[in-house]
N, C-alpha and C positions, 0 to 999 in steps of 0.2 A: 504493500500499499504506500503510495507516495504522500509526502507531506503536501498540505494545501500551498498554492503559491502565496507567496508574501507581497503585500504592498507597502511601498516605501513614500507615498505621493506627500503626505504632511512632512515627513523628514526632508525630503527633496526640497521642497518649497522653502522649509527653514533654512537648508543649507544654501540655496540660492541666495536668500536674503543676507545670510552670514558672510558670503563671499564678497559683498559690498561694504561690511562693517568690522569684519574680523580678518586680520592678517592669515592668509591660506584658507579661510573659512572654517577652521576648527583649531582647537587648542590639543587635538589628539596627535599622536606621532606621525601619522600619515593622512592626508587629506582623503576624505571618502572617494573622491573622484579619481584616486590612483587605486583605488580597490575595484571590485567588480561593480560596475554601475547598475543599480537597480537590484543588487543582490546582498546588499549589507545595509544594516541599520545604521543610522548617523546618531540621532538623539534618543536619549532614554527618558522614559517618563516616571518610573517607578522600580523599585527592586524589593524583593523579600527572600530571604536565604540566599540560595544560589540561582534564583530566577530573576530575570530582568524583563522589562515590558518597555518596548519602544513608544514614541508618540503616535505610531499608527496602530497601535493595540496588538503587535506581533509579540510573542512570548519566546524567550531564549533561555536556554540553560548557559549561564556566565561561567565558563570554565576557568577564566583568568581572574575573576573577582576583583574589578577594578584595577587590574595590573598588579594584583597580589596584596594591595593593603586592606583588602576585606576579608581576612582570613575567616571570619566566623560567619560570613553572609551579610546581605543587607538586613537592616532594621532587626537586628538581634535585640530583644526586650531589655536584656540585662545590660549590654553594651550601651544602648540608646539611653537607658535611665542614668547611667553613670555620667555619660557624656552631657546630658541635660543638666544633671546636678551641677556638674564642673562650670558649665556655661552660665549657669544663674549665680555662680559665686564671682564670675570675671574669669576670662582666660587671656593669654598672651601678654601676660603682665611683664614689664622689664624687670620684675623682681621674681625670686625663685618661690614657688608654693611649697609648703611642707610635704604634700603628696609625692614630691619628687624623691624624698629621702625614703618614704615608704617603698615605692617601686624599685629604687635602687637595692634596698636591703633585700627585697624578695628575689630580685635578679641574681643577686650575689649568692644568695641561699640556693637557688634552683639551678643555677649554671655552674658546674663543677670546676671549671677553669677559670671563672670570674671571680677577681680579686676586688675590682672597682669597675664602675660603669661610668659612661659620659653620655649626655643626652644632647641632642641636636634640635632646633626647631623645624628644619626643613630637610626633605630627602636629598636635596642637591648638597647640602652640608655633609649629610651622612655619606652618601657614595663619593664625595670627593675625599673625605677623610679616610675612607676605608682604602681607596686607591692610594693615597700617601702613605698610610700605615703599611700597606702590602708592599710598596716600593722600598720603603726604609727597611722593613725586615727581611725582604728577600734580596735586595740590591739590585733588583731587575727594574726595567723601564716599561715593559710591554704589559698589557692589561687584557685579558680574554673576558669578554662580556657577551650578554645576550639581552635583546629586547631593548625597551626604552630606557635611558639613563639620564635624560635632561639635556641641558644645553651647555654643558661644561666642555671647555677646550679639549679634554682628554677623551670625549667620546663623540665629538662632532667630526664630520668629514673636513679634509683640509681645504676644500674649496669654499667653506662656509666662513671665511674671515679668520681662520686660525693659523697663526704664523707657525712657520717650522720650528 
């Protein structure tokens, strides 16, 4: 039995508008027009667990769960409640919250080789630090990577304004 044909009409209209106001039409790693036209969702409407619905009402199993950052699935009640609780207290302060110490203690306790931890505010800072630490420890310059790793000089192509 074949799956029903999918429609991306609403998504394609949104993308046409985005191309006029968003550089490249999307914030994703690849513009949808470089994928299979009419065969790939562009805009999400909502998610629950590992299921994602696009703006056209198509339902998908999200194998990559937001490129790996949603490891417990979308709209996990326990995670959502904790995040909302923190948001109501205020977040992204220039000062450290005590919960950082609680998380650090838990991580040191459950990760056998961890003596200390360091937190970053962005994935960009985190991946760049991991590359630097790897280079320091190994004495090597080359990095093997897979997927989207941001706009850092170390992971962009040379023709993208990156000096040798």
